[in-house]
N, CA, C and O atoms as CSV, one atom per row, in Angstrom:
chain,resi,resn,atom,element,x,y,z
A,1,UNK,N,N,6.227,78.583,3.889
A,1,UNK,CA,C,5.831,77.853,2.616
A,1,UNK,C,C,6.727,78.104,1.534
A,1,UNK,O,O,7.102,77.211,0.773
A,2,UNK,N,N,7.066,79.250,1.448
A,2,UNK,CA,C,8.256,79.849,0.182
A,2,UNK,C,C,9.131,78.933,0.303
A,2,UNK,O,O,9.441,78.267,-0.685
A,3,UNK,N,N,9.731,78.699,1.584
A,3,UNK,CA,C,11.246,78.006,1.381
A,3,UNK,C,C,10.959,76.440,1.096
A,3,UNK,O,O,11.982,75.832,0.782
A,4,UNK,N,N,9.860,75.714,1.138
A,4,UNK,CA,C,9.231,74.399,0.758
A,4,UNK,C,C,9.327,74.748,-0.840
A,4,UNK,O,O,10.020,74.000,-1.529
A,5,UNK,N,N,8.861,75.519,-1.269
A,5,UNK,CA,C,8.538,75.622,-2.877
A,5,UNK,C,C,9.725,75.725,-3.468
A,5,UNK,O,O,9.972,75.081,-4.487
A,6,UNK,N,N,10.782,76.712,-2.792
A,6,UNK,CA,C,11.870,76.870,-3.282
A,6,UNK,C,C,12.995,75.506,-3.377
A,6,UNK,O,O,13.877,75.448,-4.234
A,7,UNK,N,N,12.797,74.598,-2.474
A,7,UNK,CA,C,13.144,73.287,-2.367
A,7,UNK,C,C,12.971,72.299,-3.344
A,7,UNK,O,O,13.747,71.423,-3.725
A,8,UNK,N,N,11.677,72.618,-3.733
A,8,UNK,CA,C,10.919,71.600,-5.045
A,8,UNK,C,C,11.578,72.370,-6.285
A,8,UNK,O,O,12.114,71.862,-7.271
A,9,UNK,N,N,11.407,73.695,-5.991
A,9,UNK,CA,C,11.866,74.114,-7.215
A,9,UNK,C,C,13.293,74.010,-7.738
A,9,UNK,O,O,13.708,74.305,-8.858
A,10,UNK,N,N,13.956,73.527,-6.690
A,10,UNK,CA,C,15.485,72.869,-7.148
A,10,UNK,C,C,15.581,71.621,-7.451
A,10,UNK,O,O,16.540,71.148,-8.060
A,11,UNK,N,N,14.527,70.934,-7.024
A,11,UNK,CA,C,14.546,69.598,-7.661
A,11,UNK,C,C,14.369,69.483,-9.138
A,11,UNK,O,O,14.930,68.732,-9.936
A,12,UNK,N,N,13.214,70.647,-9.367
A,12,UNK,CA,C,12.738,70.578,-10.710
A,12,UNK,C,C,14.150,71.073,-11.621
A,12,UNK,O,O,14.436,70.535,-12.691
A,13,UNK,N,N,14.927,72.126,-11.035
A,13,UNK,CA,C,16.107,72.612,-11.871
A,13,UNK,C,C,17.059,71.082,-12.072
A,13,UNK,O,O,17.433,70.614,-13.147
A,14,UNK,N,N,17.286,70.536,-10.757
A,14,UNK,CA,C,18.199,69.642,-10.941
A,14,UNK,C,C,17.679,68.348,-11.961
A,14,UNK,O,O,18.498,67.725,-12.637
A,15,UNK,N,N,16.345,68.062,-11.976
A,15,UNK,CA,C,15.824,67.332,-13.019
A,15,UNK,C,C,15.963,68.081,-14.311
A,15,UNK,O,O,15.599,67.320,-15.207
A,16,UNK,N,N,16.245,68.970,-14.684
A,16,UNK,CA,C,16.426,69.730,-16.063
A,16,UNK,C,C,17.820,69.586,-16.268
A,16,UNK,O,O,18.269,69.528,-17.413
A,17,UNK,N,N,18.615,69.518,-15.177
A,17,UNK,CA,C,20.051,69.661,-15.522
A,17,UNK,C,C,20.239,67.970,-16.058
A,17,UNK,O,O,20.830,67.743,-17.114
A,18,UNK,N,N,19.676,66.852,-15.218
A,18,UNK,CA,C,19.732,65.562,-15.530
A,18,UNK,C,C,19.415,65.381,-16.998
A,18,UNK,O,O,20.181,64.902,-17.835
A,19,UNK,N,N,18.107,65.853,-17.215
A,19,UNK,CA,C,17.594,65.852,-18.625
A,19,UNK,C,C,18.598,66.049,-19.748
A,19,UNK,O,O,18.884,65.240,-20.631
A,20,UNK,N,N,19.192,67.557,-19.510
A,20,UNK,CA,C,20.026,68.178,-20.456
A,20,UNK,C,C,21.406,67.531,-20.634
A,20,UNK,O,O,22.082,67.725,-21.644
A,21,UNK,N,N,21.812,66.725,-19.577
A,21,UNK,CA,C,23.073,66.154,-19.676
A,21,UNK,C,C,23.078,64.688,-19.912
A,21,UNK,O,O,24.041,63.977,-20.198
A,22,UNK,N,N,21.804,64.352,-19.739
A,22,UNK,CA,C,21.736,62.897,-20.164
A,22,UNK,C,C,22.326,61.942,-18.944
A,22,UNK,O,O,22.831,60.840,-19.154
A,23,UNK,N,N,22.206,62.437,-17.871
A,23,UNK,CA,C,22.512,61.947,-16.576
A,23,UNK,C,C,21.628,60.855,-16.067
A,23,UNK,O,O,21.068,61.237,-15.040
A,24,UNK,N,N,21.306,59.683,-16.391
A,24,UNK,CA,C,20.403,58.674,-15.471
A,24,UNK,C,C,20.445,58.802,-13.920
A,24,UNK,O,O,19.500,58.910,-13.140
A,25,UNK,N,N,21.783,58.763,-13.674
A,25,UNK,CA,C,21.916,58.413,-12.166
A,25,UNK,C,C,21.415,59.932,-11.518
A,25,UNK,O,O,20.665,59.871,-10.544
A,26,UNK,N,N,21.729,61.015,-11.930
A,26,UNK,CA,C,21.246,62.219,-11.317
A,26,UNK,C,C,19.513,62.027,-11.263
A,26,UNK,O,O,18.883,62.107,-10.208
A,27,UNK,N,N,18.923,61.777,-12.517
A,27,UNK,CA,C,17.736,61.655,-12.365
A,27,UNK,C,C,17.190,60.762,-11.595
A,27,UNK,O,O,16.276,61.165,-10.876
A,28,UNK,N,N,17.504,59.595,-11.533
A,28,UNK,CA,C,16.848,58.421,-10.757
A,28,UNK,C,C,17.199,58.914,-9.353
A,28,UNK,O,O,16.449,58.432,-8.505
A,29,UNK,N,N,18.097,59.709,-8.891
A,29,UNK,CA,C,18.255,59.900,-7.482
A,29,UNK,C,C,17.274,61.259,-7.063
A,29,UNK,O,O,17.300,61.619,-5.886
A,30,UNK,N,N,16.666,61.786,-7.757
A,30,UNK,CA,C,15.476,62.682,-7.270
A,30,UNK,C,C,14.216,62.053,-6.973
A,30,UNK,O,O,13.222,62.608,-6.507
A,31,UNK,N,N,14.367,60.681,-7.330
A,31,UNK,CA,C,12.890,60.091,-7.023
A,31,UNK,C,C,13.039,59.162,-6.006
A,31,UNK,O,O,14.132,58.603,-5.923
A,32,UNK,N,N,11.846,58.777,-4.926
A,32,UNK,CA,C,11.944,58.040,-3.903
A,32,UNK,C,C,11.659,56.623,-4.442
A,32,UNK,O,O,11.303,56.399,-5.599
A,33,UNK,N,N,11.903,55.433,-3.227
A,33,UNK,CA,C,12.112,54.132,-3.706
A,33,UNK,C,C,11.070,53.746,-4.387
A,33,UNK,O,O,11.288,53.018,-5.355
A,34,UNK,N,N,9.713,54.113,-4.077
A,34,UNK,CA,C,8.449,53.482,-4.705
A,34,UNK,C,C,7.905,54.389,-5.586
A,34,UNK,O,O,6.682,54.495,-5.681
A,35,UNK,N,N,8.776,55.156,-6.342
A,35,UNK,CA,C,8.053,56.278,-7.384
A,35,UNK,C,C,7.452,55.515,-8.369
A,35,UNK,O,O,7.643,54.317,-8.581
A,36,UNK,N,N,6.559,56.432,-9.084
A,36,UNK,CA,C,6.221,56.133,-10.327
A,36,UNK,C,C,6.212,56.892,-11.390
A,36,UNK,O,O,5.624,57.965,-11.259
A,37,UNK,N,N,6.834,56.590,-12.722
A,37,UNK,CA,C,6.896,57.529,-13.596
A,37,UNK,C,C,5.994,56.905,-14.625
A,37,UNK,O,O,5.788,55.705,-14.802
A,38,UNK,N,N,5.320,58.292,-15.495
A,38,UNK,CA,C,4.091,57.869,-16.410
A,38,UNK,C,C,4.816,58.641,-17.634
A,38,UNK,O,O,4.562,59.841,-17.738
A,39,UNK,N,N,5.580,58.129,-18.444
A,39,UNK,CA,C,5.905,59.091,-19.449
A,39,UNK,C,C,5.289,58.733,-20.975
A,39,UNK,O,O,4.929,57.673,-21.488
A,40,UNK,N,N,5.328,59.795,-21.341
A,40,UNK,CA,C,4.503,59.674,-22.681
A,40,UNK,C,C,5.129,58.576,-23.699
A,40,UNK,O,O,6.349,58.503,-23.843
A,41,UNK,N,N,4.304,57.791,-24.345
A,41,UNK,CA,C,4.600,56.848,-25.226
A,41,UNK,C,C,5.514,55.702,-24.645
A,41,UNK,O,O,6.077,54.976,-25.464
A,42,UNK,N,N,5.648,55.549,-23.713
A,42,UNK,CA,C,6.446,54.383,-22.976
A,42,UNK,C,C,5.625,53.622,-21.833
A,42,UNK,O,O,4.626,54.178,-21.376
A,43,UNK,N,N,5.948,52.585,-21.441
A,43,UNK,CA,C,5.148,52.064,-20.297
A,43,UNK,C,C,5.767,52.663,-19.149
A,43,UNK,O,O,6.868,53.211,-19.098
A,44,UNK,N,N,4.773,52.461,-18.070
A,44,UNK,CA,C,5.011,53.079,-16.742
A,44,UNK,C,C,6.204,52.201,-16.299
A,44,UNK,O,O,6.547,51.109,-16.751
A,45,UNK,N,N,6.841,53.049,-15.156
A,45,UNK,CA,C,8.165,52.673,-14.551
A,45,UNK,C,C,7.777,52.622,-13.338
A,45,UNK,O,O,7.273,53.671,-12.938
A,46,UNK,N,N,7.852,51.393,-12.270
A,46,UNK,CA,C,7.254,51.676,-11.042
A,46,UNK,C,C,8.934,51.003,-10.093
A,46,UNK,O,O,9.510,49.944,-10.341
A,47,UNK,N,N,9.274,51.902,-9.185
A,47,UNK,CA,C,10.361,51.674,-8.496
A,47,UNK,C,C,11.623,52.571,-9.053
A,47,UNK,O,O,11.812,52.887,-10.227
A,48,UNK,N,N,12.480,52.918,-7.860
A,48,UNK,CA,C,13.865,53.588,-8.679
A,48,UNK,C,C,14.558,52.641,-9.680
A,48,UNK,O,O,14.989,53.124,-10.728
A,49,UNK,N,N,14.691,51.333,-9.428
A,49,UNK,CA,C,15.439,50.568,-10.461
A,49,UNK,C,C,14.842,50.829,-11.795
A,49,UNK,O,O,15.448,51.314,-12.751
A,50,UNK,N,N,13.874,50.544,-11.778
A,50,UNK,CA,C,12.940,50.647,-13.251
A,50,UNK,C,C,13.219,52.044,-13.648
A,50,UNK,O,O,13.714,52.263,-14.754
A,51,UNK,N,N,12.938,53.010,-12.828
A,51,UNK,CA,C,12.856,54.375,-13.433
A,51,UNK,C,C,14.294,54.703,-13.818
A,51,UNK,O,O,14.488,55.261,-14.898
A,52,UNK,N,N,15.256,54.418,-13.066
A,52,UNK,CA,C,16.665,54.408,-13.786
A,52,UNK,C,C,17.230,53.619,-15.066
A,52,UNK,O,O,18.086,53.901,-15.905
A,53,UNK,N,N,16.337,52.440,-14.848
A,53,UNK,CA,C,16.403,51.800,-16.481
A,53,UNK,C,C,16.036,52.746,-17.544
A,53,UNK,O,O,16.742,53.070,-18.499
A,54,UNK,N,N,14.609,53.232,-17.210
A,54,UNK,CA,C,14.084,54.059,-18.423
A,54,UNK,C,C,15.204,55.076,-18.855
A,54,UNK,O,O,15.673,55.092,-19.993
A,55,UNK,N,N,15.590,55.923,-17.845
A,55,UNK,CA,C,16.053,57.110,-18.286
A,55,UNK,C,C,17.400,56.657,-18.985
A,55,UNK,O,O,17.773,57.215,-20.017
A,56,UNK,N,N,18.068,55.703,-18.440
A,56,UNK,CA,C,19.303,54.774,-19.179
A,56,UNK,C,C,18.729,54.783,-20.450
A,56,UNK,O,O,19.313,55.503,-21.260
A,57,UNK,N,N,17.758,54.189,-20.844
A,57,UNK,CA,C,17.440,53.895,-22.159
A,57,UNK,C,C,16.998,54.806,-22.891
A,57,UNK,O,O,17.260,54.680,-24.087
A,58,UNK,N,N,16.322,55.824,-22.538
A,58,UNK,CA,C,15.647,57.269,-22.885
A,58,UNK,C,C,17.220,58.092,-23.514
A,58,UNK,O,O,17.387,58.539,-24.648
A,59,UNK,N,N,17.782,58.093,-22.866
A,59,UNK,CA,C,19.045,58.929,-22.657
A,59,UNK,C,C,19.887,58.318,-23.762
A,59,UNK,O,O,20.434,59.008,-24.622
A,60,UNK,N,N,19.964,57.087,-23.708
A,60,UNK,CA,C,20.956,56.298,-24.965
A,60,UNK,C,C,20.408,56.768,-26.585
A,60,UNK,O,O,21.170,56.918,-27.541
A,61,UNK,N,N,18.967,56.946,-26.621
A,61,UNK,CA,C,18.229,56.876,-27.447
A,61,UNK,C,C,18.199,58.378,-28.306
A,61,UNK,O,O,18.249,58.545,-29.524
A,62,UNK,N,N,18.096,59.429,-27.173
A,62,UNK,CA,C,17.668,60.919,-27.150
A,62,UNK,C,C,18.816,61.641,-26.565
A,62,UNK,O,O,19.448,61.274,-25.574
A,63,UNK,N,N,19.061,62.872,-27.382
A,63,UNK,CA,C,19.713,63.931,-26.499
A,63,UNK,C,C,18.659,64.991,-26.183
A,63,UNK,O,O,18.128,65.387,-27.220
A,64,UNK,N,N,18.221,65.534,-25.156
A,64,UNK,CA,C,17.488,66.525,-24.903
A,64,UNK,C,C,18.023,67.989,-24.465
A,64,UNK,O,O,18.869,68.053,-23.573
A,65,UNK,N,N,17.658,68.877,-24.931
A,65,UNK,CA,C,17.779,70.255,-24.415
A,65,UNK,C,C,16.418,70.965,-24.038
A,65,UNK,O,O,15.682,71.497,-24.868
A,66,UNK,N,N,16.228,70.919,-22.956
A,66,UNK,CA,C,14.853,71.290,-22.540
A,66,UNK,C,C,15.060,72.687,-21.407
A,66,UNK,O,O,15.917,72.587,-20.528
A,67,UNK,N,N,14.433,73.628,-21.489
A,67,UNK,CA,C,14.094,74.715,-20.828
A,67,UNK,C,C,12.440,74.525,-19.651
A,67,UNK,O,O,11.299,74.678,-20.088
A,68,UNK,N,N,12.683,74.274,-18.601
A,68,UNK,CA,C,11.454,74.017,-17.720
A,68,UNK,C,C,10.905,75.661,-17.370
A,68,UNK,O,O,11.584,76.578,-16.907
A,69,UNK,N,N,9.682,75.676,-17.698
A,69,UNK,CA,C,8.952,76.879,-16.937
A,69,UNK,C,C,8.315,76.405,-15.611
A,69,UNK,O,O,7.303,75.726,-15.439
A,70,UNK,N,N,9.167,76.936,-14.728
A,70,UNK,CA,C,8.914,76.754,-13.401
A,70,UNK,C,C,8.197,77.654,-12.642
A,70,UNK,O,O,8.923,78.463,-12.064
A,71,UNK,N,N,6.670,77.823,-12.393
A,71,UNK,CA,C,5.838,78.883,-11.920
A,71,UNK,C,C,5.668,78.372,-10.364
A,71,UNK,O,O,5.085,77.362,-9.970
A,72,UNK,N,N,6.357,79.379,-9.603
A,72,UNK,CA,C,6.236,79.006,-8.355
A,72,UNK,C,C,4.442,79.028,-7.718
A,72,UNK,O,O,4.088,78.382,-6.731
A,73,UNK,N,N,3.796,79.645,-8.297
A,73,UNK,CA,C,2.122,79.778,-8.021
A,73,UNK,C,C,1.866,78.242,-8.473
A,73,UNK,O,O,0.897,77.743,-7.900
A,74,UNK,N,N,2.447,77.509,-9.260
A,74,UNK,CA,C,1.921,76.338,-9.752
A,74,UNK,C,C,2.528,75.000,-8.697
A,74,UNK,O,O,2.374,73.784,-8.815
A,75,UNK,N,N,3.202,75.745,-7.736
A,75,UNK,CA,C,3.843,74.504,-6.746
A,75,UNK,C,C,2.754,74.678,-5.520
A,75,UNK,O,O,2.479,75.805,-5.109
A,76,UNK,N,N,2.219,73.629,-5.024
A,76,UNK,CA,C,1.335,73.643,-3.987
A,76,UNK,C,C,1.930,72.653,-2.835
A,76,UNK,O,O,1.969,71.453,-3.105
A,77,UNK,N,N,2.311,73.018,-1.792
A,77,UNK,CA,C,2.796,72.215,-0.575
A,77,UNK,C,C,1.563,72.062,0.276
A,77,UNK,O,O,0.939,73.078,0.580
A,78,UNK,N,N,1.192,70.976,0.652
A,78,UNK,CA,C,0.285,70.390,1.860
A,78,UNK,C,C,1.169,69.441,2.803
A,78,UNK,O,O,1.427,68.277,2.498
A,79,UNK,N,N,1.629,70.093,4.037
A,79,UNK,CA,C,2.271,69.150,4.734
A,79,UNK,C,C,3.430,68.483,3.988
A,79,UNK,O,O,4.177,69.107,3.234
A,80,UNK,N,N,3.535,67.132,4.256
A,80,UNK,CA,C,4.681,66.420,3.471
A,80,UNK,C,C,4.511,65.931,2.038
A,80,UNK,O,O,5.282,65.195,1.421
A,81,UNK,N,N,3.374,66.465,1.619
A,81,UNK,CA,C,3.212,66.386,0.025
A,81,UNK,C,C,3.026,67.634,-0.754
A,81,UNK,O,O,2.574,68.641,-0.209
A,82,UNK,N,N,3.329,67.610,-1.907
A,82,UNK,CA,C,3.201,68.633,-2.825
A,82,UNK,C,C,3.086,68.232,-4.253
A,82,UNK,O,O,3.453,67.150,-4.711
A,83,UNK,N,N,2.524,69.240,-4.931
A,83,UNK,CA,C,2.316,68.795,-6.139
A,83,UNK,C,C,2.763,70.066,-7.222
A,83,UNK,O,O,2.798,71.230,-6.823
A,84,UNK,N,N,3.040,69.757,-8.389
A,84,UNK,CA,C,3.406,71.022,-9.400
A,84,UNK,C,C,3.176,70.562,-10.822
A,84,UNK,O,O,3.218,69.403,-11.235
A,85,UNK,N,N,2.875,71.901,-11.642
A,85,UNK,CA,C,2.673,71.447,-13.105
A,85,UNK,C,C,3.659,72.429,-13.535
A,85,UNK,O,O,3.894,73.543,-13.068
A,86,UNK,N,N,4.223,71.772,-14.571
A,86,UNK,CA,C,5.403,72.603,-15.479
A,86,UNK,C,C,4.982,72.378,-17.044
A,86,UNK,O,O,4.168,71.633,-17.590
A,87,UNK,N,N,5.795,73.245,-17.460
A,87,UNK,CA,C,5.786,72.990,-19.052
A,87,UNK,C,C,7.327,73.135,-19.541
A,87,UNK,O,O,8.058,74.006,-19.071
A,88,UNK,N,N,7.759,72.210,-20.523
A,88,UNK,CA,C,9.166,72.295,-20.964
A,88,UNK,C,C,9.207,72.235,-22.294
A,88,UNK,O,O,8.480,71.481,-22.941
A,89,UNK,N,N,10.199,73.155,-22.888
A,89,UNK,CA,C,10.195,73.507,-24.579
A,89,UNK,C,C,11.723,73.120,-24.822
A,89,UNK,O,O,12.576,73.162,-23.936
A,90,UNK,N,N,11.908,72.810,-25.891
A,90,UNK,CA,C,13.335,72.769,-26.483
A,90,UNK,C,C,13.369,71.769,-27.845
A,90,UNK,O,O,12.570,71.710,-28.780
A,91,UNK,N,N,14.546,71.044,-27.604
A,91,UNK,CA,C,14.549,70.013,-28.783
A,91,UNK,C,C,15.244,68.701,-28.528
A,91,UNK,O,O,15.984,68.551,-27.555
A,92,UNK,N,N,15.004,67.761,-29.397
A,92,UNK,CA,C,15.055,66.311,-29.140
A,92,UNK,C,C,16.159,66.062,-30.244
A,92,UNK,O,O,16.080,66.553,-31.370
A,93,UNK,N,N,17.234,65.226,-29.802
A,93,UNK,CA,C,17.989,64.999,-30.980
A,93,UNK,C,C,17.884,63.617,-30.945
A,93,UNK,O,O,18.217,62.987,-29.941
A,94,UNK,N,N,17.347,62.955,-32.187
A,94,UNK,CA,C,17.121,61.260,-32.168
A,94,UNK,C,C,18.567,60.981,-32.913
A,94,UNK,O,O,18.942,61.308,-34.039
A,95,UNK,N,N,19.269,60.220,-31.816
A,95,UNK,CA,C,20.403,59.610,-32.067
A,95,UNK,C,C,20.708,58.915,-33.360
A,95,UNK,O,O,21.626,59.137,-34.149
A,96,UNK,N,N,19.722,58.004,-33.413
A,96,UNK,CA,C,19.816,56.828,-34.516
A,96,UNK,C,C,19.887,57.666,-35.851
A,96,UNK,O,O,20.777,57.394,-36.656
A,97,UNK,N,N,18.859,58.815,-36.156
A,97,UNK,CA,C,18.788,59.474,-37.446
A,97,UNK,C,C,19.519,60.862,-37.418
A,97,UNK,O,O,19.637,61.501,-38.463
A,98,UNK,N,N,19.967,61.291,-36.329
A,98,UNK,CA,C,20.655,62.636,-36.100
A,98,UNK,C,C,19.510,63.646,-36.644
A,98,UNK,O,O,19.895,64.749,-37.033
A,99,UNK,N,N,18.278,63.375,-36.691
A,99,UNK,CA,C,17.209,64.480,-36.636
A,99,UNK,C,C,17.113,65.284,-35.220
A,99,UNK,O,O,17.341,64.829,-34.099
A,100,UNK,N,N,16.754,66.465,-35.542
A,100,UNK,CA,C,16.731,67.149,-34.506
A,100,UNK,C,C,15.075,67.853,-34.741
A,100,UNK,O,O,14.665,68.379,-35.776
A,101,UNK,N,N,14.365,67.682,-33.523
A,101,UNK,CA,C,12.960,67.986,-33.783
A,101,UNK,C,C,12.560,69.051,-32.488
A,101,UNK,O,O,13.386,69.176,-31.584
A,102,UNK,N,N,11.446,69.707,-32.442
A,102,UNK,CA,C,10.980,70.252,-31.211
A,102,UNK,C,C,10.562,69.334,-30.468
A,102,UNK,O,O,10.123,68.227,-30.781
A,103,UNK,N,N,10.766,70.021,-29.000
A,103,UNK,CA,C,10.139,68.952,-27.937
A,103,UNK,C,C,9.493,70.040,-27.114
A,103,UNK,O,O,10.023,71.067,-26.690
A,104,UNK,N,N,8.009,69.545,-26.938
A,104,UNK,CA,C,7.346,70.375,-26.074
A,104,UNK,C,C,6.579,69.557,-25.021
A,104,UNK,O,O,5.946,68.624,-25.515
A,105,UNK,N,N,6.499,69.669,-23.865
A,105,UNK,CA,C,5.926,68.823,-22.641
A,105,UNK,C,C,4.926,69.523,-21.550
A,105,UNK,O,O,4.904,70.657,-21.072
A,106,UNK,N,N,4.372,68.736,-21.421
A,106,UNK,CA,C,3.251,69.358,-20.036
A,106,UNK,C,C,3.606,68.247,-19.187
A,106,UNK,O,O,3.726,67.082,-19.566
A,107,UNK,N,N,3.783,68.722,-17.905
A,107,UNK,CA,C,4.327,67.719,-16.473
A,107,UNK,C,C,3.575,68.034,-15.611
A,107,UNK,O,O,3.137,69.166,-15.407
A,108,UNK,N,N,3.289,66.790,-14.852
A,108,UNK,CA,C,2.545,67.011,-13.451
A,108,UNK,C,C,3.478,66.194,-12.651
A,108,UNK,O,O,3.973,65.164,-13.110
A,109,UNK,N,N,3.748,66.669,-11.365
A,109,UNK,CA,C,4.799,66.141,-10.541
A,109,UNK,C,C,4.153,66.079,-9.230
A,109,UNK,O,O,3.612,67.091,-8.783
A,110,UNK,N,N,4.161,64.692,-8.399
A,110,UNK,CA,C,3.925,64.771,-6.917
A,110,UNK,C,C,5.210,64.397,-6.196
A,110,UNK,O,O,6.029,63.562,-6.580
A,111,UNK,N,N,5.269,65.186,-5.019
A,111,UNK,CA,C,6.327,65.117,-4.343
A,111,UNK,C,C,6.027,64.521,-2.769
A,111,UNK,O,O,4.895,64.596,-2.291
A,112,UNK,N,N,6.870,64.078,-2.217
A,112,UNK,CA,C,6.693,63.610,-0.680
A,112,UNK,C,C,7.953,63.885,-0.276
A,112,UNK,O,O,8.993,63.641,-0.888
A,113,UNK,N,N,7.772,64.589,1.163
A,113,UNK,CA,C,9.000,64.785,1.899
A,113,UNK,C,C,9.294,63.746,2.890
A,113,UNK,O,O,8.499,63.507,3.799
A,114,UNK,N,N,10.527,63.048,2.741
A,114,UNK,CA,C,10.928,61.986,3.491
A,114,UNK,C,C,12.272,62.288,4.202
A,114,UNK,O,O,13.254,62.677,3.570
A,115,UNK,N,N,12.275,62.107,5.451
A,115,UNK,CA,C,13.233,62.595,6.469
A,115,UNK,C,C,13.852,63.978,6.012
A,115,UNK,O,O,15.033,64.248,5.793
A,116,UNK,N,N,12.713,64.790,5.929
A,116,UNK,CA,C,13.109,66.312,5.736
A,116,UNK,C,C,13.490,66.547,4.338
A,116,UNK,O,O,13.540,67.740,4.039
A,117,UNK,N,N,13.819,65.562,3.240
A,117,UNK,CA,C,14.071,65.730,1.989
A,117,UNK,C,C,12.995,65.808,0.900
A,117,UNK,O,O,12.143,64.972,1.201
A,118,UNK,N,N,12.667,66.415,-0.188
A,118,UNK,CA,C,11.609,66.174,-0.810
A,118,UNK,C,C,12.162,65.389,-2.129
A,118,UNK,O,O,13.221,65.594,-2.722
A,119,UNK,N,N,11.130,64.415,-2.426
A,119,UNK,CA,C,11.541,63.339,-3.425
A,119,UNK,C,C,10.502,63.142,-4.582
A,119,UNK,O,O,9.392,62.895,-4.112
A,120,UNK,N,N,10.522,63.173,-5.809
A,120,UNK,CA,C,9.399,63.065,-6.811
A,120,UNK,C,C,8.781,61.294,-6.274
A,120,UNK,O,O,9.381,60.231,-6.115
A,121,UNK,N,N,7.514,61.648,-6.147
A,121,UNK,CA,C,6.844,60.442,-5.858
A,121,UNK,C,C,5.967,59.965,-7.225
A,121,UNK,O,O,5.612,58.806,-7.438
A,122,UNK,N,N,5.746,60.925,-7.950
A,122,UNK,CA,C,4.910,60.449,-9.069
A,122,UNK,C,C,5.432,61.789,-10.106
A,122,UNK,O,O,5.613,62.950,-9.737
A,123,UNK,N,N,5.604,61.239,-11.477
A,123,UNK,CA,C,5.861,62.049,-12.340
A,123,UNK,C,C,5.378,61.665,-13.767
A,123,UNK,O,O,5.683,60.661,-14.410
A,124,UNK,N,N,4.538,62.709,-14.125
A,124,UNK,CA,C,3.680,62.344,-15.677
A,124,UNK,C,C,3.971,63.101,-16.402
A,124,UNK,O,O,4.054,64.262,-16.001
A,125,UNK,N,N,4.291,62.757,-17.958
A,125,UNK,CA,C,4.298,64.037,-18.809
A,125,UNK,C,C,3.713,63.674,-20.089
A,125,UNK,O,O,3.786,62.517,-20.504
A,126,UNK,N,N,3.147,64.585,-20.724
A,126,UNK,CA,C,2.724,64.229,-22.085
A,126,UNK,C,C,2.760,65.225,-22.974
A,126,UNK,O,O,2.900,66.345,-22.484
A,127,UNK,N,N,2.666,65.143,-24.246
A,127,UNK,CA,C,3.116,65.901,-25.435
A,127,UNK,C,C,1.750,66.502,-25.915
A,127,UNK,O,O,0.895,65.776,-26.423
A,128,UNK,N,N,1.577,67.792,-25.748
A,128,UNK,CA,C,0.389,68.293,-26.533
A,128,UNK,C,C,0.158,68.079,-28.085
A,128,UNK,O,O,1.022,67.800,-28.916
A,129,UNK,N,N,-1.208,68.271,-28.298
A,129,UNK,CA,C,-1.127,67.913,-29.833
A,129,UNK,C,C,-0.556,69.129,-30.701
A,129,UNK,O,O,-0.785,70.279,-30.324
A,130,UNK,N,N,-0.010,68.950,-31.557
A,130,UNK,CA,C,0.561,70.079,-32.371
A,130,UNK,C,C,-0.491,70.647,-33.383
A,130,UNK,O,O,-1.258,69.941,-34.038
A,131,UNK,N,N,-0.435,71.862,-33.422
A,131,UNK,CA,C,-1.518,72.680,-34.128
A,131,UNK,C,C,-1.129,72.695,-35.430
A,131,UNK,O,O,0.075,72.667,-35.688
A,132,UNK,N,N,-1.933,72.735,-36.280
A,132,UNK,CA,C,-1.515,72.683,-38.062
A,132,UNK,C,C,-0.904,74.018,-38.146
A,132,UNK,O,O,-1.377,74.974,-37.532
A,133,UNK,N,N,0.126,74.102,-38.886
A,133,UNK,CA,C,0.726,75.462,-39.305
A,133,UNK,C,C,0.052,76.017,-40.651
A,133,UNK,O,O,0.416,77.094,-41.124
């Protein structure tokens, strides 16, 4: 089971790399063909082509520098399905204005094992409410 969790953690690390480098091709490659992406403040993207389009658009508007907190205890594997919860923190550069703002997300991932390889089947993230300072 630990080996399977490590493979899923590797996907999450690859996703972090894709996010931080703005690589829409790498991000989309981590998904299965009929995946669903449910991003905060954007419409749902269904299927790999729509997911690629989302990342291409998002990375053209934003530059993210995020660190994902991947806790192996939060990765649960059951046969050819798995899920994980993570958080990510860092910054978001809004390309149009040049403004850099804090970025904090909570993520829910669902994975499926296809032909021996884990792929993202569902991914949803939200931005937690900010506490008043």
